[in-house]
N, C-alpha and C positions, 0 to 999 in steps of 0.2 A: 286722300286727305282733301278736305274742302276748307276753304277760307272765304268767309263772306264779310262784306263791309256794308253797313247801313249808316245813314245820316239822319239823326233825329232832330229835324228842324234846324240844322246847322250846315255849313259848308266846310268840310274838313280840308279841302284843296289837296287831297291825297292823289298823287299821280303814280302811274306805273303799277297798278294793282296786280297784274299778272306776274311781273318780276318780283314784287313783294311777296305774293302768295307762294311762289316757288322758293324764295329765300326762307320764308317762315317754315315751310315744309322741310327743307334741308336742315335748318337749325333744330327743329324739334326732333327729327330723326337722329341727329348727331348726339343728342342728350337723352333720348328715350327710345333706344333701339328695340325695346320689347314691344312697342306699339304695332298693332296691325292696322289701325285706322285712327284718324284724328279729324276733328270737326271744330273749327274755330269760328266764332262770330264776333266781329268788332262793331261796336255801336258808338258812333261819334255823336256827342250831345253837348249841351251847355252846362254851366255851373249849377243852375237850379235843378235840372233833371238828375245830375249825378249826386247832388246833395240829398235829394229825396231818396235815392237808392241807398246812399250811405246811412241815412237816418233809419230807413225802413228795415234794411237787412243787416246792418252792422252796428246799429245804435251809436253811430258817430255823428256829431253835429258840426262837422268841419268840411270845408271845401277840399277836394283832392283832384289830382289829374287823372287818376285811373283806379278802377276797381275791377278785379279779376275774380270770376267765379269758376271754379273747377266743378263741372257737372258730371264728371265721369262716373260711370257705374261700375267699371272694372278696370284692372291694370292694363288691359290690352287695347282699350278704346279711349282715347282722349276726347273729351268734349268740354269746351270752355266758352264762356261769354266774357268779353272784355269791353268795359265801358270807359270811354275816354272823353274828358271835358276839353273841347276845343278852346274854351275861354282860358282854362288853366295853362294849356300848351302855349297859347299866344303870350300870356303874362309871364310865364316862366322863360320863354325864349328871350323876351325883352330883358327880364331880370338878370339872366345869365349871359347875355350878349351872344346868343346862339341864333342861327337862322331858324325860322319857324319849321321848315321842312326837317331839319336835323332833330329838333326837339320832338316833333311829332313822331319820327321814326324811333327815337330813343324810347319813348313811352310805348309804342307798338311792340318793340322788342322786349321791353320790360314785362309786359303782360304775358307774352309767349314764354319768357324765361321763368316766370312764376309757375306756369303750367308744366314746366320741365323740372320743377322742384327747387328752384332757387328762391331764397327768402330774403327779406330786407328789414328784419326787426332789430337785430343786434348790429353794433358797429362793424364787426367782422363780416356779417352777412351783407350789409350795405356795401362794403368795399368790394366783395366778390360780385355782387349784382352789378355794380357800376363797371367793374372790369369786363364782365360778360356783355353788358350793353355796348361798351366801347369796342369790343371785338366785333360784335354784330354791325355796328355803325361803320367801322373801318372796312369790313368785308363787303358790306352792302354797297357803299358808295365808291368802292374802288373796282367793282366788277361791272 
């Protein structure tokens, strides 16, 4: 499994990429045991860049913190691109009174969880997604 991180004209301040990559691999394997391989690409960008993607590919004209694309061609190989707005992460961290690092990781885990099949459209789905994010955050920051 490969996890790559790119910064599109922003500084994400993401630390511990090896630890994070190993954690993401473990998390994905625990939810998707049928996989033989996985390839994730995280692209950190600003609001304008992500808004353009949101408009072009999803026909949404709103700011968002994350967009996850599942590019998998079959059930055995997971391939995903996850775009994260550093601007939204900073603003949401301040809005919710959370440290930037914690909010950044919540969103990183959120994208991986989407690729594992978790949804967030209904209230019940949002609640389950938030619980899964919290599990990931607690496990990640206590190991």
